[in-house]
N, C-alpha and C positions, 0 to 999 in steps of 0.2 A: 718264542722267548728270545730276548736280546742277549747277545754274548757280552760278557765283561772281559775286556782284553787289556793287558798291560804289556807294552813292548819295550825291549831293550835293544837298540840298534848297535850291532857290533861290527858293522862294515868298516874296514879300514883301521880297526883297533890293533895296536901293536905295542911292544915295549912295556912300560910300566902300566899303561891302561889295560893291557891284556892280562897282566897278573891280577888285576882286581876281579876278573871273572872267576878266578880261583877262590876269591874271598866271598863272593856273593853266592848265596845258596837258595835252593828251592826245597819245599817239603810238601808232600801230599799224604793225607792220612786215610785210613779205611774204616774208622768208626769202631774198630775192635781193639785199638792200641797198636796196630801195625802201621807201617809207613813206608814210603820211598823218599829218598832225599839225595842231594848231591850238589855240586857246584854248577853254576849256569854254563860253564865251559864244557860240562859233560865229564870232566875228570873226577875220579874218586880221590878225595884228598885226605880223608881220615876214616877210621874204622867204623864210625856210626853211619856212614853213607852207604847206600845200596839201593838197588831197584826193587827189592822186596825184602823187607824186614817184617816177618810174619809174627802175629800175636797168637801164640798157641796156649791151650789150657795149662793150668798149673799142674805140675811143677816146672814145666819147660819155659814158659814166658816168651819173651821176644827172641826170635831166632833169625839171624841173618841168613837168607837163602840164596838170593841172586845179587852178587856184588855189582857186576857191571857186564856190559857186552862190548867185545871188540868188534868194530863195525868196518867192513871193507867193501868198497865198490870195485867190481871187476869190470873194466871198460871194454868196449867192443874189440880193441886191438890186443886184449889180453893183459894190459897193465892193471895192476892192483893198487888201489889207493885207500889207505886206512884213514878214514875221516874222523874217527874218534873211538874212544873206549879202551885203548891199550894203556895199562898202567905203566908208568915209567918214572924216572926220577923227576923231581919238581922242576928242574931246569928245562927238561924236554917236554913236559906235560902240555904246555901251551902250543908248542909246535905240532904235536900230534892231535890235540883236541880242538884248539882254537883256530888253527890255520884256515879252515874252510867254513867256520861258523860265522854267519853274517847277522843272525838275529836269534834272540831268545825271547819268548813271550809266554804269558800265562793266559790261557783261554778258559774262563770259568774256573780258575784256580788250578788248571791242569797244565803242565809244562809242555812247550812246543819248541823244538830247535829247528832252525833252517840253515842248511848247508849249501854252498855253491862252489863248484869246481869245474873248470873247463866247459862252461856252458850248461852244466848239469845242476839242477836244483832239486834237493831232497828235503822233505820235512819229516821229522820224527815227533810223535806224540806219545806221551805216557799217561795212562789212566789207571788208577788204583780203584778197584771196585768196592763200593761201600758194603760193609758187612761181610766181606770175604777176604781171605788172604790170597788175592789174585791180582797180578799186574798184567796189563795189556799194553804192548808197545807196537805202534803202527808206523810204518814207513810209507811215504807217498812220493812218487816221482812226479814233480811238477813240470819239469822240462828236461829234455835230453833223450838219447836213443832208448827205445824200448828193449833193446838187447842187453841192457845193463844187468848185471847180476849182483845181488846183495849177499854177502857172506857175514854171518854172525857167529861169534864164538863166545858162548856164555861162560862167565866165571862164577861158579857156584861153590860155596863153601858154607856148610851148615855149622854154625857156631852160635853160642849164646851172645846176645847183644852186647853185654857188658864185659865179656871175656876176651882175652887176646886170641889172635887167629890160630895160635898153636895149641890152645887148650881144647880137649875133646868135650863133647856134650855128655854129661852124666846126670843121672837123677839125683837130686839133692834131698 
């Protein structure tokens, strides 16, 4: 089967062009009413973004379960580099998420991010399984030392899709 690929080259993007990556979004659905979505920069910019918004049976409905992942590469010398995922104020968001992002693409409608830093190339792929409230995120080291360590810090907050982040889940 031939892959359908749409690429957005972000190499050398900075300034006002970098801010547009916060306005461009991706969306993947699971066939149940659940989804994953975000900006192509990788930053979470509003409350409906998330890596897993599950569609649960009534009366619960859509529940935000996995907001984002803070992603850190630990280099052989011990230096830690956060290449994306940390929520910050809008001014700093591109410096944390877009600084190392060189490409965003959709492969058969699934998002793929390519990061490059200090001769290291890492690709992240997100797949939302059809008919399940399951997200699968894969990281591949395309070049760089094998002694790299990837540290992930999930931001999980179970809340109703349409409610504010401070409102608890209650049966209605």
